[in-house]
MARLUM-757061 format. One record per atom (N, C-alpha, C): residue number from 1; atom name; x, y negated, z. Coordinates in nm, 2 decimals. Each point is the difference from the previous one (the first is absolute). Example, Ala and Ser with C-alpha at 12.3 -4.5 7.8 and 13.67 -1.06 7.14 Angstrom:
   resi   name       px       py       pz
      1      N     1.32     0.57     0.78
      1     CA    -0.09    -0.12     0.00
      1      C     0.09    -0.12     0.00
      2      N    -0.04    -0.11    -0.07
      2     CA     0.09    -0.11     0.00
      2      C    -0.08    -0.11     0.08
% end
This chain:
   resi   name       px       py       pz
      1      N     0.75    -0.32     2.23
      1     CA    -0.08     0.13    -0.01
      1      C    -0.04     0.02    -0.14
      2      N     0.03     0.12    -0.05
      2     CA    -0.02     0.03    -0.14
      2      C    -0.15     0.03    -0.03
      3      N    -0.04    -0.03    -0.11
      3     CA    -0.14     0.03    -0.04
      3      C    -0.01     0.15    -0.04
      4      N    -0.09     0.07     0.05
      4     CA    -0.01     0.15    -0.03
      4      C    -0.07     0.03    -0.13
      5      N    -0.09    -0.09    -0.04
      5     CA    -0.08     0.03    -0.12
      5      C     0.02    -0.12    -0.10
      6      N     0.00     0.03    -0.13
      6     CA     0.01    -0.10    -0.10
      6      C    -0.13    -0.07    -0.02
      7      N     0.01    -0.11    -0.07
      7     CA    -0.12    -0.08    -0.03
      7      C    -0.07     0.06    -0.12
      8      N     0.08     0.05    -0.09
      8     CA    -0.06     0.07    -0.12
      8      C     0.01     0.15     0.02
      9      N    -0.11     0.07    -0.04
      9     CA     0.01     0.14     0.00
      9      C     0.09     0.05    -0.11
     10      N     0.06     0.12     0.02
     10     CA     0.08     0.06    -0.10
     10      C    -0.07     0.02    -0.13
     11      N    -0.13     0.04     0.01
     11     CA    -0.08     0.02    -0.12
     11      C    -0.01    -0.13    -0.08
     12      N    -0.02    -0.12     0.06
     12     CA    -0.01    -0.12    -0.07
     12      C     0.14    -0.04    -0.06
     13      N     0.11     0.03     0.08
     13     CA     0.13    -0.03    -0.06
     13      C     0.03     0.08    -0.12
     14      N    -0.04     0.13     0.00
     14     CA     0.02     0.09    -0.11
     14      C    -0.09    -0.05    -0.12
     15      N    -0.12    -0.04     0.03
     15     CA    -0.09    -0.04    -0.11
     15      C     0.06    -0.13    -0.07
     16      N     0.05    -0.09     0.08
     16     CA     0.06    -0.12    -0.06
     16      C     0.12     0.03    -0.08
     17      N     0.09     0.09     0.06
     17     CA     0.12     0.04    -0.07
     17      C    -0.03     0.07    -0.13
     18      N    -0.11     0.07    -0.01
     18     CA    -0.04     0.06    -0.13
     18      C    -0.04    -0.10    -0.10
     19      N    -0.08    -0.10     0.05
     19     CA    -0.05    -0.11    -0.09
     19      C     0.12    -0.08    -0.05
     20      N     0.10    -0.02     0.08
     20     CA     0.12    -0.08    -0.05
     20      C     0.10     0.09    -0.07
     21      N    -0.02     0.13     0.00
     21     CA     0.10     0.08    -0.07
     21      C     0.12     0.04     0.07
     22      N     0.00    -0.01     0.14
     22     CA     0.12     0.03     0.07
     22      C    -0.02     0.13     0.09
     23      N    -0.11     0.07    -0.02
     23     CA    -0.02     0.11     0.08
     23      C     0.10     0.12    -0.02
     24      N     0.05     0.01    -0.12
     24     CA     0.10     0.10    -0.03
     24      C     0.12    -0.02     0.08
     25      N     0.04    -0.12     0.02
     25     CA     0.12    -0.03     0.08
     25      C    -0.03     0.04     0.15
     26      N    -0.12    -0.04     0.04
     26     CA    -0.04     0.04     0.14
     26      C     0.00     0.15     0.02
     27      N    -0.06     0.07    -0.10
     27     CA    -0.01     0.14     0.01
     27      C     0.13     0.08     0.00
     28      N     0.09    -0.05    -0.09
     28     CA     0.13     0.07    -0.02
     28      C     0.11    -0.04     0.09
     29      N     0.00    -0.13     0.04
     29     CA     0.11    -0.05     0.08
     29      C    -0.04    -0.06     0.13
     30      N    -0.13    -0.03     0.02
     30     CA    -0.04    -0.06     0.13
     30      C    -0.02    -0.15    -0.01
     31      N    -0.06    -0.06     0.10
     31     CA    -0.03    -0.14     0.00
     31      C     0.12    -0.09     0.01
     32      N     0.11     0.06     0.05
     32     CA     0.13    -0.08     0.01
     32      C     0.06    -0.03    -0.13
     33      N    -0.04     0.06    -0.11
     33     CA     0.06    -0.02    -0.13
     33      C    -0.09    -0.10    -0.08
     34      N    -0.11    -0.04     0.05
     34     CA    -0.09    -0.09    -0.07
     34      C     0.07    -0.14     0.01
     35      N     0.01    -0.07    -0.12
     35     CA     0.07    -0.13     0.00
     35      C    -0.08    -0.10     0.08
     36      N     0.07    -0.11     0.05
     36     CA    -0.07    -0.10     0.08
     36      C    -0.10    -0.07    -0.09
     37      N     0.03    -0.02    -0.13
     37     CA    -0.10    -0.06    -0.09
     37      C    -0.13     0.08     0.00
     38      N     0.02     0.13    -0.02
     38     CA    -0.12     0.09     0.00
     38      C    -0.07     0.00     0.13
     39      N     0.07    -0.01     0.11
     39     CA    -0.07    -0.01     0.13
     39      C    -0.07    -0.13     0.01
     40      N     0.05    -0.10    -0.05
     40     CA    -0.07    -0.13     0.00
     40      C    -0.12     0.00    -0.08
     41      N     0.01     0.07    -0.12
     41     CA    -0.12     0.01    -0.08
     41      C    -0.11     0.08     0.07
     42      N     0.05     0.10     0.07
     42     CA    -0.10     0.09     0.08
     42      C    -0.07    -0.09     0.10
     43      N     0.07    -0.08     0.07
     43     CA    -0.05    -0.09     0.10
     43      C    -0.10    -0.09    -0.06
     44      N     0.03    -0.06    -0.11
     44     CA    -0.09    -0.09    -0.07
     44      C    -0.13     0.07    -0.04
     45      N     0.02     0.12    -0.05
     45     CA    -0.12     0.08    -0.04
     45      C    -0.09     0.03     0.12
     46      N     0.07     0.04     0.12
     46     CA    -0.08     0.03     0.12
     46      C    -0.07    -0.13     0.05
     47      N     0.06    -0.11    -0.01
     47     CA    -0.07    -0.13     0.04
     47      C    -0.12    -0.02    -0.09
     48      N     0.02     0.02    -0.13
     48     CA    -0.11    -0.02    -0.09
     48      C    -0.12     0.09     0.03
     49      N     0.03     0.12     0.03
     49     CA    -0.10     0.10     0.04
     49      C    -0.07    -0.04     0.13
     50      N     0.08    -0.05     0.09
     50     CA    -0.06    -0.04     0.13
     50      C    -0.09    -0.12    -0.02
     51      N     0.05    -0.10    -0.08
     51     CA    -0.08    -0.12    -0.02
     51      C    -0.13     0.03    -0.07
     52      N     0.00     0.10    -0.10
     52     CA    -0.12     0.04    -0.07
     52      C    -0.10     0.06     0.10
     53      N     0.06     0.08     0.09
     53     CA    -0.08     0.07     0.10
     53      C    -0.07    -0.10     0.10
     54      N     0.07    -0.10     0.04
     54     CA    -0.05    -0.10     0.09
     54      C    -0.11    -0.08    -0.08
     55      N     0.02    -0.03    -0.12
     55     CA    -0.10    -0.08    -0.08
     55      C    -0.13     0.08    -0.02
     56      N     0.01     0.13    -0.01
     56     CA    -0.12     0.08    -0.01
     56      C    -0.08     0.00     0.12
     57      N     0.06    -0.01     0.12
     57     CA    -0.07     0.00     0.12
     57      C    -0.08    -0.13     0.03
     58      N     0.06    -0.11    -0.05
     58     CA    -0.06    -0.13     0.02
     58      C    -0.14    -0.01    -0.07
% end
């Protein structure tokens, strides 16, 4: 059964893409043209943000 909603919001993905300098690719050609390296960097950044968020709550 497929998941209907993503874990990250589109807003967060776009924010991270802007920070990493790949938003132009997303805007002009879509997420399918983002390199796997850039996607990996986006995941690492998302994990970093999530860990910071968890540590703030503690």
